[in-house]
N, C-alpha and C positions, 0 to 999 in steps of 0.2 A: 671594829667593823665586822659584820657577819656576811657570809657569802650565801648565795641562793640562786634560785631559778624561777623564771617565768616560762611555763610550759603550756603551749596552746596548739590545739588541733582544730582543723576545719577542712571543709571541702567546698570549692566554688561550684556554682551551677554549670552544667555542661555548656561548653561553647565560650565560657568566659575565662578560661585558664590564662590566656595571654595577658589580659589586663590584671588578673589576680597576681601573677608573678611580677609584673612590672610595678604594681602598687607596693607589694611586699618589699621588693629589693631596692626600689628607688625612693620610697616615701616612708613606709612604716618602720623598717629597720633603721635607716639612717637617723630619723628623728629621735628614736630612743637611744641609740648609741651615742648621740651628741650629749646626753645627760651624764654627768659624772656619777660613777657607781655601776653603770652598765659596761661590762667588760667586752662581751662578744655575743654574736648571734649565729645560729646555724639553722638552716631550713632543710627539711627532709621530705622525701616522698616514700610512701608505704610500698614495701615489697609484699607484705602480708598484713592483714588487719585494716581497719578503717577507723576514723577518717583518713583520707588519703594523704593530707599534708600536716606536718608538724613543724613548729618553730620553737626553738629553745633559746631564750635569752639568759645568758650567764651573768650574774651580778657579783662584783667583789665587795659591794656595800649595799645591803638591803635597805639602808636608809634612803637610797635614791628614790624609792617608791613613796616617800613622804615629803619629797621636795616640792617646792612651788612649781618648778619646771615640769615635773611629771604630772602633778595634779592638773596643771593647765592643759597638758596634752590629753589627758583623759577627759577633762570637762569639755574641751573643744577640739575634737579629733579631726575636723575638717570634713567637707562634703563628700569627698571620694572615699575616705575611710568609713564614714557612717554608712554610705550606700553599699559598699562591698561587704561590710560586716553584717548588714541587715539581710544580705542575700545568701550567705554561706550556710551550709548544713553541718551537723555534727560538731558544733563549736564546743570547745572546752578551753578553760583558762584556769590554771592552777598556779598560785603563788606559793613557793616552797623554800624552806630553810635547809641548807646543806647539813647533812649528818656526817658524811665522810667522803673522802676522795682518795683513791689509790695513787693519784699523781698523774702528770702529763703522759699521754700515750707515747710509746716508743716508736710508733710509725703512724702514718696518716690513716685514720679509720676509713674503712670502706662500707661500714655497716653499723647501725645502731639497734641494739635490742633493748626495748623498753618493757619493764615489768612494773605493774602497779597493784597495790593491795589496799583493801579497806579493812584495816586491823582494828578490832574492838579494843577499847582501853585495857580490859582485863587480860588480853593476850599479848599486849605490846612487849612486855619484858621477855616473854618466851620467844616472840618473833625476832626481837633484836639479838637475843642470845644466839639464835641459829644464824641469822643472816650476817651479822657483823662479825661474830666471833668464829664462825666456821665457814659459811658459804662463800663469802668474799675471798678469803684466802685460798680456798680450793679452786674457785673459778680463775683466779689470777695465775694458776699453774697450767691452765688450758692453752695450748698453742693457738695463737691468733687472738687471745683475749688481751686487750690493750689497757683498758681503764674502766673503773667502776665508780660512778658518782651516785650517792644515795641522798634522798631528800625526804623531809617530812612536810606534808601539805599544811600550809598556814590558812589559806582561804581558797575558795573555788567559785567559778561561775561556769556552768557546764550544762550540756544536754545528757551527760552520761553518769556513771556511778560516782559516788562520793569517795574517791580514793584518799587515803591518809598517808601512804608511802609510795614514792616513785623511785625506781632505780634506772639509771642510764648506763648501759654496757656498750662500750666502744670496741668494735671487733675489726680485724683486718677484712673479714668477709663473712657471709652466712655459713660457710663451711665450718667455722669454729663451733657452731651450735651442734654439729654432728660428731665432734671428737669424743672418743671414749672417756677422756678426762672430764669432759663436761657432764657426761652421764654419771660418773663417779661423784661429782660435786652435787648432784641432785639426789644422792642417797645418804643414808645414815639415820640413826634413831631420832635426832632432833627434828629433821625434816619430816620423818614419818609421823611423829606426834602431831605436827601441824597439818599435814596433808589430809587428815581425816576431818578437819574443821571446814564447815561450809564456806566461810569467807575466803579461805585459802584456795579452794577449788575455783572460786569465782574471780580469781585474779585477772587483770587485763594484761595482754601481751601483744606487742607489735614488733615488726621488723621494718626498719626504715633505712634508706640509703641517702647520704647527704647530697644536696643539690646546690647549696649556696652557703657561703660563710663570710662573715664580716667581723672586723675588730673595731673597737671603739676609737683607737688612735687614728684609723683611717677616716672615720666619720668626723672627728674633731678637726682634722687637718684640712678637710675639704672646704 
């Protein structure tokens, strides 16, 4: 079994937030978490960056996306789902395979820092050498840095850039981003060699706060 992520951003039209939240938390998330292979889901609201809302579905078996149950859900989403998705702006949907995970957070995250890159194939080995072999270890020394999960994008449906790599950084709060140890983690010859490349400077960065989380065992027990 391979682990992975469904990463989806969107923003509802003004004035429709109440129905949007109700739909997401009482219909969209539970229907997916009822499918074996879907482990949990977390919704976030942006503190900086847009689209305003992010949903992360964490899978412990990416084979769930090939099951008849999931294909049926995609083919016939229901009237409410079709209507709401047709009205949102800034929609992104990335199917991602997990590259690495530093392990469960030591405390409840209060903040999620998302970083996305569109890495050209000829630079991927250099990028991985920096991020996985150096950057992750240094970041995990930063006070308030709880967990790092990294993903390679398998496929995407989106209004935005064609990211190839996404990293989710769970933090106790946004103050961790201002720590001197984080500044140190963003320095060094490996990063400097990449920082001059146009695709590196065009990375996507968002800060989100969690607003709702659910686990698959709850959905299946309901």
